[in-house]
C-alpha positions as CSV (number, residue, x, y, z in Angstrom):
1,M,0.0,0.0,0.0
2,A,1.3,3.5,-0.9
3,R,1.8,5.9,1.9
4,I,-0.2,9.1,1.8
5,R,2.0,12.1,2.2
6,I,0.2,14.6,4.4
7,A,0.7,18.4,4.8
8,I,-0.7,20.7,7.3
9,L,-2.0,24.1,6.2
10,G,-1.7,26.4,9.2
11,A,0.5,26.2,12.3
12,G,-1.8,27.0,15.2
13,R,-3.0,25.0,18.2
14,I,-5.1,22.5,16.2
15,A,-2.3,22.1,13.7
16,Q,0.0,21.1,16.5
17,H,-2.4,18.4,17.7
18,M,-2.6,17.0,14.1
19,A,1.2,17.1,13.8
20,D,1.5,15.1,17.0
21,T,-1.0,12.6,15.7
22,L,0.8,12.1,12.4
23,V,4.1,11.5,14.1
24,K,2.5,8.9,16.4
25,M,0.7,7.3,13.5
26,A,3.9,7.0,11.5
27,A,5.5,5.2,14.4
28,D,2.5,2.8,15.0
29,S,2.4,-0.5,13.1
30,R,-1.3,0.0,12.3
31,Y,-0.7,3.2,10.3
32,T,3.0,3.3,9.4
33,D,2.4,2.0,5.9
34,L,-0.6,4.3,5.4
35,V,0.5,7.9,6.3
36,E,3.7,9.9,6.1
37,P,4.0,13.3,7.9
38,Y,5.5,15.5,5.1
39,A,5.1,19.3,5.2
40,V,3.6,22.3,6.9
41,A,2.8,25.7,5.5
42,A,2.1,29.0,7.3
43,R,2.0,32.6,6.2
44,D,5.4,33.1,8.0
45,A,8.2,31.0,6.7
46,G,10.1,31.1,10.1
47,R,7.0,29.9,12.0
48,A,6.5,27.1,9.5
49,A,10.2,26.1,9.8
50,D,10.1,26.0,13.6
51,F,6.9,23.9,13.4
52,A,8.6,21.5,11.0
53,T,11.6,21.2,13.2
54,K,9.6,20.6,16.3
55,Y,7.6,17.7,14.8
56,G,10.3,16.3,12.4
57,F,8.5,17.2,9.2
58,P,11.0,17.3,6.3
59,V,9.4,20.2,4.4
60,S,8.1,23.6,5.4
61,Y,6.7,26.5,3.4
62,G,6.1,30.2,4.0
63,S,3.0,30.4,1.7
64,Y,0.1,28.2,0.9
65,E,0.7,28.6,-2.8
66,E,4.1,26.9,-2.4
67,L,2.5,24.0,-0.5
68,V,0.0,23.2,-3.2
69,S,2.7,23.5,-5.9
70,D,4.6,20.6,-4.3
71,P,3.9,17.4,-6.3
72,N,4.7,15.2,-3.4
73,V,1.7,16.4,-1.3
74,D,-1.2,14.0,-1.4
75,L,-3.5,15.2,1.3
76,V,-3.8,18.6,3.0
77,Y,-5.2,19.0,6.5
78,I,-6.7,22.6,6.7
79,A,-6.2,24.0,10.2
80,T,-7.1,27.7,9.8
81,P,-10.1,29.8,11.1
82,H,-13.5,28.9,9.7
83,N,-13.8,31.8,7.3
84,L,-10.7,30.6,5.3
85,H,-11.6,27.0,4.9
86,A,-13.5,27.3,1.6
87,E,-10.9,29.4,-0.1
88,Q,-8.0,27.2,1.0
89,A,-9.7,23.9,0.3
90,I,-10.6,25.0,-3.2
91,L,-7.0,26.1,-3.8
92,C,-5.7,22.7,-2.7
93,M,-8.3,20.7,-4.7
94,K,-7.7,22.6,-7.9
95,A,-4.0,21.8,-7.5
96,G,-4.8,18.1,-7.3
97,K,-4.6,17.7,-3.5
98,G,-7.2,15.9,-1.3
99,V,-8.3,17.9,1.7
100,L,-9.3,17.1,5.2
101,V,-11.0,20.3,6.5
102,E,-11.2,21.0,10.2
103,K,-14.7,21.6,11.5
104,A,-16.7,23.7,11.0
105,F,-16.3,22.6,7.4
106,G,-17.1,26.1,6.1
107,A,-18.5,29.4,7.5
108,N,-21.9,28.9,5.9
109,A,-23.9,26.7,3.5
110,A,-22.9,28.7,0.4
111,Q,-19.2,28.1,1.0
112,T,-19.9,24.4,1.7
113,R,-21.8,24.0,-1.7
114,E,-18.9,25.6,-3.5
115,M,-16.3,23.3,-1.9
116,L,-18.3,20.2,-2.6
117,A,-18.9,21.4,-6.2
118,V,-15.1,21.7,-6.7
119,A,-14.6,18.2,-5.2
120,K,-17.0,16.8,-7.8
121,E,-15.4,18.9,-10.6
122,T,-11.9,17.8,-9.7
123,G,-12.6,14.3,-8.4
124,M,-10.5,15.1,-5.3
125,L,-11.2,14.0,-1.8
126,C,-12.9,16.6,0.3
127,A,-13.7,15.5,3.9
128,E,-14.8,17.2,7.1
129,A,-12.5,16.6,10.0
130,I,-15.1,16.4,12.8
131,W,-13.4,13.6,14.8
132,T,-16.4,12.3,16.6
133,R,-17.8,11.1,13.3
134,Y,-14.8,8.7,12.9
135,M,-14.3,7.4,16.4
136,P,-15.2,3.9,17.5
137,S,-17.6,5.4,20.1
138,R,-20.0,6.2,17.3
139,G,-20.5,2.5,16.5
140,M,-20.7,1.6,20.2
141,I,-23.5,4.0,20.7
142,D,-25.4,2.7,17.7
143,D,-24.9,-0.9,18.9
144,I,-26.2,-0.1,22.4
145,I,-29.3,1.5,21.0
146,A,-29.9,-1.3,18.5
147,S,-29.7,-3.9,21.3
148,G,-32.9,-2.6,22.7
149,I,-31.5,-2.3,26.2
150,I,-32.9,1.2,26.7
151,G,-36.1,0.6,24.7
152,D,-37.4,3.0,22.1
153,V,-35.5,6.3,22.0
154,Q,-37.7,9.2,22.9
155,A,-35.3,12.1,23.7
156,I,-31.7,13.1,23.3
157,D,-29.7,15.8,25.2
158,A,-26.2,17.0,24.5
159,N,-24.1,20.0,25.5
160,L,-20.5,21.3,25.0
161,C,-19.3,24.5,26.7
162,Y,-15.9,26.0,27.3
163,P,-15.0,29.6,28.4
164,T,-12.9,30.6,25.4
165,T,-13.6,34.3,24.9
166,A,-9.9,35.1,25.4
167,K,-9.2,33.6,22.0
168,A,-9.5,36.2,19.2
169,R,-10.8,33.8,16.6
170,I,-13.6,32.8,18.9
171,T,-15.1,36.2,19.3
172,D,-14.2,37.8,16.0
173,P,-17.2,37.9,13.5
174,A,-14.7,38.4,10.6
175,L,-13.2,35.0,11.5
176,A,-16.7,33.3,11.7
177,G,-16.4,33.1,15.5
178,G,-19.0,32.2,18.0
179,A,-20.2,29.1,19.9
180,L,-22.2,27.5,17.2
181,L,-19.4,26.9,14.7
182,D,-16.7,26.2,17.3
183,V,-18.4,23.9,19.8
184,G,-22.1,23.8,18.8
185,V,-21.2,21.4,15.9
186,Y,-20.5,18.7,18.5
187,P,-23.9,18.4,20.2
188,I,-25.6,18.8,16.8
189,N,-23.5,16.0,15.3
190,F,-24.0,13.8,18.4
191,I,-27.8,14.1,17.9
192,D,-27.6,13.7,14.1
193,M,-25.5,10.5,14.3
194,I,-28.0,8.9,16.6
195,M,-31.0,10.0,14.5
196,H,-29.5,8.8,11.2
197,N,-30.9,11.5,8.9
198,A,-34.4,11.4,10.3
199,P,-36.4,14.4,9.1
200,I,-36.8,17.3,11.5
201,A,-40.3,18.8,11.7
202,R,-39.4,22.0,13.4
203,I,-36.7,23.8,15.4
204,E,-36.9,26.2,18.4
205,S,-33.8,28.0,19.5
206,S,-32.4,31.0,21.4
207,M,-29.1,32.7,21.6
208,R,-27.2,35.1,23.9
209,P,-24.9,37.4,21.9
210,Y,-21.4,38.3,22.9
211,E,-20.3,42.0,22.9
212,T,-18.7,41.5,19.4
213,G,-21.9,40.2,17.9
214,V,-21.1,36.5,17.7
215,D,-23.3,33.9,19.5
216,A,-21.9,33.3,23.0
217,H,-24.4,30.8,24.3
218,N,-27.2,29.0,22.5
219,S,-29.9,26.5,23.1
220,M,-31.6,24.4,20.4
221,T,-34.5,22.0,20.4
222,F,-35.1,19.7,17.4
223,Y,-38.5,18.1,17.0
224,Y,-38.3,15.1,14.7
225,E,-41.1,13.8,12.6
226,N,-40.9,10.4,14.3
227,G,-41.7,12.1,17.7
228,V,-38.1,12.2,19.1
229,M,-37.2,15.5,20.8
230,A,-33.6,16.5,21.0
231,T,-32.0,19.4,22.9
232,A,-28.5,20.9,22.5
233,Q,-26.6,23.7,24.1
234,S,-23.2,25.3,23.4
235,S,-21.3,28.2,24.9
236,I,-18.0,30.1,24.9
237,L,-18.8,31.6,28.3
238,C,-18.8,28.7,30.8
239,H,-18.0,25.1,31.5
240,S,-20.5,22.4,31.2
241,D,-20.6,18.6,32.0
242,R,-20.2,17.9,28.2
243,M,-22.6,14.9,28.6
244,G,-24.6,13.3,25.9
245,S,-27.7,11.4,27.0
246,V,-30.1,9.2,25.1
247,W,-33.4,8.5,27.0
248,G,-35.6,5.5,26.1
249,T,-38.7,3.7,27.3
250,N,-36.8,1.1,29.3
251,G,-33.7,3.1,30.5
252,Y,-31.1,5.5,29.3
253,M,-27.5,5.9,28.3
254,V,-25.0,8.6,29.3
255,C,-21.9,9.4,27.2
256,Q,-19.1,11.1,29.1
257,N,-17.8,14.0,27.0
258,I,-19.4,14.2,23.6
259,N,-16.3,16.0,22.3
260,N,-14.4,12.7,22.7
261,V,-16.5,10.1,24.3
262,E,-14.5,8.5,27.2
263,A,-17.0,6.0,28.5
264,I,-20.7,5.0,28.2
265,D,-23.0,4.1,31.1
266,V,-26.3,2.4,30.6
267,Y,-29.0,2.7,33.2
268,D,-32.3,0.9,33.7
269,G,-35.6,2.4,34.7
270,N,-34.6,2.4,38.4
271,H,-31.4,4.4,37.6
272,T,-29.2,1.5,38.3
273,I,-26.1,1.1,36.0
274,V,-26.6,-2.1,34.1
275,A,-23.6,-1.8,31.7
276,H,-20.4,0.2,31.4
277,Y,-18.3,0.6,28.3
278,D,-14.9,2.1,27.9
279,V,-13.8,3.2,24.5
280,P,-10.6,1.8,22.9
281,A,-7.3,3.5,23.8
282,Q,-6.4,6.3,21.4
283,L,-3.2,7.8,20.1
284,T,-4.8,11.2,20.2
285,G,-8.3,10.6,18.7
286,Y,-7.4,12.3,15.4
287,E,-6.0,9.1,14.0
288,Y,-9.4,7.8,12.9
289,E,-10.2,10.7,10.6
290,V,-6.7,10.7,9.1
291,A,-6.8,6.9,8.4
292,S,-10.3,7.2,6.9
293,A,-9.2,10.1,4.6
294,A,-6.0,8.4,3.6
295,K,-7.8,5.2,2.7
296,A,-10.5,7.1,0.8
297,L,-7.8,8.9,-1.2
298,L,-6.1,5.7,-2.1
299,E,-9.4,4.2,-3.2
300,G,-10.2,7.3,-5.4
301,H,-13.2,8.5,-3.4
302,T,-14.2,12.2,-3.0
303,E,-15.7,11.7,0.5
304,C,-15.3,9.6,3.6
305,A,-18.0,7.1,4.5
306,E,-18.1,8.3,8.1
307,M,-18.9,11.9,7.1
308,P,-20.3,11.9,3.5
309,H,-20.9,15.2,1.7
310,A,-24.7,14.9,2.2
311,D,-24.2,14.9,6.0
312,T,-21.8,17.8,5.9
313,M,-24.2,19.8,3.8
314,R,-27.2,19.0,6.0
315,I,-25.4,20.1,9.2
316,M,-24.3,23.3,7.6
317,E,-27.7,24.1,6.3
318,L,-29.1,23.5,9.8
319,M,-26.6,25.8,11.3
320,D,-27.4,28.5,8.7
321,S,-31.1,28.2,9.6
322,L,-30.2,28.7,13.3
323,R,-28.1,31.8,12.5
324,R,-31.0,33.3,10.4
325,D,-33.3,32.8,13.4
326,W,-30.8,34.7,15.5
327,N,-30.3,37.5,12.9
328,L,-26.6,36.6,13.0
329,T,-24.5,37.3,9.9
330,Y,-20.7,37.5,9.4
331,P,-19.2,40.6,7.8
332,F,-18.1,38.7,4.7
333,E,-21.7,37.6,4.1
334,R,-23.2,41.1,3.9
C-alpha cells in the first residue's frame, strides 16, 4: 500500500495536535504503511520552519501557494479559522490535493456548496474533520441503542461549553467566530449521528450574543417527525458537563464528554447502572479521521463514508437556519 504524504496548512494549536497525531501514526504499526508526515505551511516562513523542526516534518513553506505546488503532497489538513476553509480547500483541490478540512467545514452553506462542487469537478477527496464522526464510540452508541436495552428512543440531550472568549478567533465575527461553529457542531452532530438523517419537523432555538456580535451561548430543540425530541446547548462563556444522553422507554445511556467520548454508562428504569463501556485507547483521537481520509484517497473517493458530503451539507444548512433565526451574519456575508 502506498503511503499518503500529508501536509498541514496552518501552524496554530489545532495544527500542532494534528502534527503530534501524524508523528504517532507514522510510528504505529497500524498506520506506518498508510501515512507519512510530510510538510507544513504558514504565512510566516520562520514559523513554519520552527513547526517542521519541532515535529520532524521534512518540508516547510512560508506560503500556501508553495505548498499546493509541491507534487509530493497527497493530502492537506486545513487547520485555519472557519472563514478561510473554503478558499484554501478550493486552492488545494484545484492543485490536485485531497483535503481534510477541520470543523466547522465552512462558515456557511454557500461556502460548503462551493467546496463540494469543486470536489465533484476535480474528483478530489474533500472530507470534514469532525473527529467524533470517525471514532469507535459512534459504532458503540449505535450498537447499544440497536440492542434494545434502553427501549425506544424518545429524547436526546447534549451539550458542550468552554470559556474561550480570550481567543480572538472565537469572538471575531470576521473569522466566523462564536459558539455554534466552534463547539455547537458537536452536540448537533451527536444528535444527528443517533437520528441517522431522520427528518426534522421544526426547530426552536435561542441565543445570547457576545459583545462583538457573535453567538456566545445558544440553546436548540429539534422536533423530529418520528416524535423524538432532542435538545442541545453550546457556549463560549462557561464550563458544562459535556454529557450526551439518550433517553428510552426502558432506560437511558450517558456518554461522558461528547467532544471525545471517554465511556458510556447504561441505566435501567430504576437508575441502576446495568452496563459500562470504555472506548478503545487512542493515540490522540485524530488518527481515525486521518486513516479514513488516507484510505478514501487511495481508493479514489471524494468523500469519507463516516462523514459523507450529504451529512456535511445537511449540518451546515441546519446551522445556517439557526443563525438566520438569531439574525446573525458575518461581515463577509453582507
